[in-house]
C-alpha positions as CSV (number, residue, x, y, z in Angstrom):
1,M,-2.1,-1.8,20.5
2,N,-2.2,-0.8,16.8
3,N,-0.3,-3.2,14.6
4,I,-1.2,-4.5,11.1
5,T,0.5,-7.1,8.9
6,L,-0.5,-7.7,5.3
7,V,0.6,-9.8,2.4
8,G,-0.6,-9.0,-1.0
9,R,0.1,-7.8,-4.6
10,L,0.8,-4.2,-5.7
11,T,-2.0,-2.9,-7.9
12,Q,0.0,-0.2,-9.7
13,E,3.6,0.9,-10.2
14,P,4.9,2.8,-7.1
15,E,5.4,6.5,-7.7
16,V,7.5,8.7,-5.4
17,K,6.6,12.3,-4.7
18,E,9.1,14.6,-3.0
19,S,7.9,17.6,-1.0
20,T,9.7,21.0,-0.8
21,D,11.4,20.0,2.5
22,G,12.9,16.9,0.9
23,T,10.5,14.4,2.4
24,V,9.9,11.4,0.0
25,R,6.4,9.7,0.0
26,T,4.6,7.1,-2.0
27,V,1.1,5.7,-1.7
28,I,0.6,2.1,-2.8
29,T,-2.5,-0.1,-2.9
30,V,-2.1,-3.7,-1.9
31,A,-4.6,-6.3,-3.0
32,V,-5.1,-8.8,-0.2
33,S,-7.2,-11.9,-0.6
34,R,-9.4,-12.9,2.2
35,D,-8.8,-16.4,3.7
36,Y,-12.4,-17.6,3.2
37,K,-14.9,-17.9,0.3
38,N,-18.1,-15.8,0.0
39,Q,-21.6,-17.2,-0.7
40,D,-20.8,-17.6,-4.4
41,G,-17.8,-19.8,-3.6
42,T,-15.2,-17.2,-4.7
43,V,-12.5,-15.4,-2.6
44,D,-13.0,-11.7,-2.2
45,T,-10.1,-9.2,-2.3
46,D,-9.6,-6.1,-0.2
47,F,-7.7,-3.2,-1.7
48,I,-5.7,-1.4,1.1
49,K,-4.0,1.9,0.8
50,C,-0.6,2.0,2.3
51,V,1.7,5.1,2.8
52,L,5.5,4.8,2.8
53,W,8.0,7.5,3.7
54,N,11.6,8.3,2.8
55,G,14.0,5.3,2.4
56,I,11.3,2.6,2.2
57,A,9.3,4.7,-0.3
58,S,12.4,5.1,-2.5
59,A,13.4,1.4,-2.2
60,T,9.8,0.3,-3.0
61,K,9.8,2.4,-6.2
62,D,13.3,1.1,-7.2
63,Y,12.6,-2.6,-6.6
64,C,8.8,-3.3,-6.8
65,H,6.4,-3.3,-9.7
66,K,2.7,-3.8,-10.3
67,G,1.8,-7.4,-9.5
68,D,4.7,-8.1,-7.1
69,V,3.9,-9.7,-3.8
70,V,4.9,-7.6,-0.7
71,G,4.7,-8.0,3.0
72,I,3.6,-4.9,5.0
73,K,4.0,-4.2,8.7
74,G,2.6,-0.9,10.0
75,K,-0.1,0.9,11.9
76,L,-3.6,1.7,10.9
77,Q,-4.4,5.4,10.8
78,T,-7.5,7.5,10.0
79,R,-7.7,11.0,8.8
80,S,-10.4,13.4,7.6
81,Y,-10.5,16.1,4.9
82,E,-13.1,18.3,3.2
83,T,-13.8,18.2,-0.5
84,E,-14.2,21.3,-2.7
85,D,-18.0,21.0,-2.1
86,N,-17.5,21.0,1.7
87,Q,-18.2,17.3,2.2
88,K,-16.2,15.7,5.0
89,K,-14.4,12.5,3.9
90,H,-12.7,10.0,6.1
91,V,-9.8,7.9,5.0
92,M,-8.3,4.8,6.6
93,E,-4.7,3.8,5.6
94,V,-1.7,1.9,6.7
95,M,1.3,3.9,7.7
96,V,4.1,1.4,6.7
97,E,7.0,0.8,9.1
98,K,8.5,-2.1,7.1
99,I,8.0,-3.6,3.7
100,T,9.3,-7.0,2.6
101,F,9.7,-7.7,-1.1
102,I,8.5,-11.3,-1.3
103,S,8.3,-12.2,-5.0
104,S,8.1,-10.7,-8.4
105,C,5.6,-11.8,-11.0
106,T,7.4,-10.2,-13.9
107,S,11.0,-10.6,-14.9
108,K,13.0,-7.4,-14.6
109,A,15.6,-6.5,-17.2
110,E,19.1,-5.9,-15.6
């Protein structure tokens, strides 16, 4: 079973990109605090790349901003690619099935 649930803050403004076939996509990074302290007594944060498609990508761009708290439900996925200098790179990212807009840390003008 491959399910992941995250709650964290957006690290940047969501940007939507549309492909030639009309598919809408955005990639966001969610800062998720760990629930324990490290040896120094501070809480570490993980920065997790999340991919959103079509309707949820557009809604996220319309309603979320850097610093907002979101809930993510999705599946963890890995992929590989080669760089220009022929090095193989591996990427792990969350393919988002559902996003919940939990809170805003900035007031939005109406």
